[in-house]
C-alpha positions in Angstrom: 11.4 13.4 -12.9 14.6 15.1 -12.5 17.4 13.8 -10.3 18.7 16.0 -8.1 21.2 13.9 -6.3 22.1 10.3 -6.1 24.8 8.5 -4.2 25.3 4.9 -4.1 27.5 3.0 -1.6 28.5 -0.3 -0.3 29.3 -2.0 -3.5 25.7 -0.8 -4.8 23.9 -1.8 -2.0 22.7 1.2 -0.7 21.5 4.3 -2.3 20.3 7.7 -1.2 18.5 10.0 -3.9 16.5 13.2 -4.4 14.5 14.0 -7.1 11.7 16.3 -8.3 8.8 15.2 -9.9 6.7 18.7 -10.5 6.8 18.8 -14.4 5.5 15.4 -14.4 3.0 15.3 -11.8 1.6 19.0 -12.4 0.8 17.7 -16.1 -1.2 14.7 -14.4 -2.8 17.3 -12.6 -1.2 15.8 -9.4 -0.8 18.3 -6.3 1.7 19.0 -3.8 2.5 16.4 -1.2 3.6 15.7 2.2 3.6 11.7 3.1 6.5 9.7 4.9 6.5 5.6 4.2 8.3 2.3 4.2 8.3 -0.5 2.7 7.5 -2.5 6.4 10.9 -4.4 5.6 11.4 -6.2 9.0 15.3 -6.6 9.8 16.7 -10.4 10.0 13.5 -11.1 7.5 13.5 -9.0 4.8 16.5 -8.4 2.4 15.5 -4.9 1.1 14.7 -1.6 3.1 13.3 1.4 1.3 12.0 4.8 2.9 10.4 7.3 1.4 9.6 11.0 2.4 7.8 13.5 -0.4 7.9 17.3 0.5 5.6 19.0 -2.2 7.2 17.8 -5.4 10.5 16.4 -3.6 10.9 12.7 -3.0 14.1 12.1 -0.9 14.8 8.1 -0.9 16.6 5.7 1.0 16.8 2.2 -0.4 19.2 -0.7 1.7 19.6 -3.8 -0.7 21.0 -5.5 1.9 19.0 -5.0 5.3 19.1 -8.4 6.5 22.9 -8.4 7.1 
């Protein structure tokens, strides 16, 4: 994995990152992917929201560890 961009804020409770997995995925025989998913967090019920967008070998991720606030 090669981290392209990573930004933390809100006292370390939120993170936005972009990473490239081409080298490791290619070695394992994995091809390009187009996928969007979350961890299914519900506001007021869960404390962490995690969102991923995968385009090719690049993963764009947003994590909010203080989602219930």
